[in-house]
N, C-alpha and C positions, 0 to 999 in steps of 0.2 A: 343700393335697392336688393342685394344679396339677403341684408339684415331686418327688412318689414314684410309682415307677416298680413297679409289682409283680408280679415273673414267676412263673406256673408250667407247666405242662406237657401238662394235658387239661382239656379245655373246662367235666369235671365237676369236675376241680379249683378250677380259676377260677371258676362259678358257688358254689364252698362257701366263696370270699375274698371273692369278693364280699359274698355276705350276710352273711358273719360283720364281717367290718368294715362294712359295716351296720349292722345290728346293738348296734354299741361306740359309730360317730362319725354314725350318721345319712347326712341329705341331705348335706351333703360326699363322705363316699363315692365318691358319680358322679363325680367332677374327676380322680377318683386313677386319674391310665394305669394300668389290671389289666387281662392276661388271658394270656392263654396263648402263648407266644415268639411266636406262627404269628400270632396274628389281631395282637399288637401291633407287630412289624416290621410288615403287612401292610397296618396304618394307616402308619407311616410311608412306607415306600413306595409309597400312595396321593397325602401327598401330593407327595413328593419324585420322581415316576415319571419326573416328564423330564426330569431330572438326570440317567440314563439309557437314557435310548433307550426309554422306555413312558408308554403313555396313563397316566393315572390311574384309570381304569376298568379294567383290565388283568384280563385272565380271570385264577380261579385252579384249574387241574388240580387235578383230587383222582386218588385212584393209579387209579383205574378212566378216569379222560381219560388220563395218559398212559401206560397199557399198549395202550391202544386205539392211541395215534399210533405208540409203537414198534411193534404189532403189522403198522401201512398201512408203516410204513416196511422192516420187514423183506420185507413182502411184495413192495416195489415194489421193492426192490432181491436179491430172488430166493434168501435165503438164509431155509437151514430153520430153523423154532420148533422144533422137538427140539433141535437143538443150538445154538441164539439164544432157550433161553428169556425171553418178554418178562418172566417174576419176576424172573428170574437178569439180564439186560438193565438193568434198570431200580435194581434191587441194588446191582448194580456203578458208574452213573449217580452213585446215591442218592450213594454211600461216596464217590466222587471230589468231592461236591456238600460234603457233609460236613467235607473234610481241604481248600476250599476251593480243590481242580483243577478248572479249569477246561477245558473238550473241545479247545482249543488245546493244554493245558500237557499233559492227557492223553494226546493225540496225541504227542507233543516227551519226553516219558518214556520213556527205553530198556526200564529199569525194567518202570517199566506193561505196555508192547508186549511186551518179554520173557515177564510173566506168561501176558497176554492168549493170543498164542503157542503156551503149553507149554499152556495147557488148550483147545486150539485152540478156541479163538474169536474171531481177528485183527483183528475187523472190528467187537470194541468201541467203540474211539476213532473210528470212521468214524460208529458211531449215535450217537454221542453226538453229534458234531461236527451232523447226521442233523436230530439231535431240539432238539438248541441251537436251529442256525435255524430251525423250523417255531415253534417256542413264541413265538421274537422275534418272529419275524412274522405269528402271528397275537394276537400283545400278552398274550401266556399264561406264567407262571411255575406252574409245580404245584410243595408247600410245600417241596419246598429250594432250591428257588429263594427263595425269601422269606428264609430266611436267607442262602446264599449271595448275592442282592441288596443287602440290606443291607450285607452286610460289604467287598462292590464300592461302592457308597456313602457308605460311612463310610470308605477305604480311598482312593476319588479324588476326593472332597471335604470339605476340612478344616472349609468352612464350615458341610457338613451338621453334622459332628461335634463341630466348637465347640455350633452350635446349642444341640443337645442334652444334652450336657457338663453345659453348662449352664440345660438345662433341669429334667434329672431329679439334685437332691441329692440326695435317697437310694432306693438302689434294693434288691425285696429280692426275693431270687429262692430257690421254695416248692423242695428236691427238689436243690440244685443242685449235691452228688453227681450228677445222671443229667446236665448238663449234657454235648453235643459240645464236641470241638471250636470248631468253626463258631459257638454257639452263645454257649462263653466267652468268645469275641473281641471278639462286639460289648457284651456286658456290660461285659468288664474298660476295652474302652474308652473305654463312655461314664462308665465310674466313674471317669476314671482324673485326674480331675480336683476334684471332691470328697470321692474314695476313702470312700466313705462307703455300705458296701453286707452 
């Protein structure tokens, strides 16, 4: 059971998966790595956090925490919330992270900058940078970071990738068609050696 990784998208689906497996295999089910993408990779990040400059007990910001931080940044920068709607700003940052675009890359990408400028929101990249810096200084990650930082961890630390590639010999992804780019890359890397997905 220790060599099985089972992933799904919602806490409800993860609970149902766990219950079904428990009813079939009994006590060994507790040794299977099973849960949502976010909870499973948060678990890995807590064990490997020092490698990417985070404490093992890093805080996870929920949507309200993230929105509150964006509002604080907008206020400090004297940016109008009507123009820089916190939900829209967060959505733009979330989309970048899910496409593995860091704040630095976001600000250096001429096409992204032109898009933001064309919709009258030329400061989103700057807000993204401030937001990322604040999260790091607070030892915090938002939900998108749990996947974004896992990709960075696996990319920049081949020994960590090697460890989990050999640990997880069998990978099951419930509703695989719903994976986003970030999730897809993590699973692809983890399955690269055994190819049992």
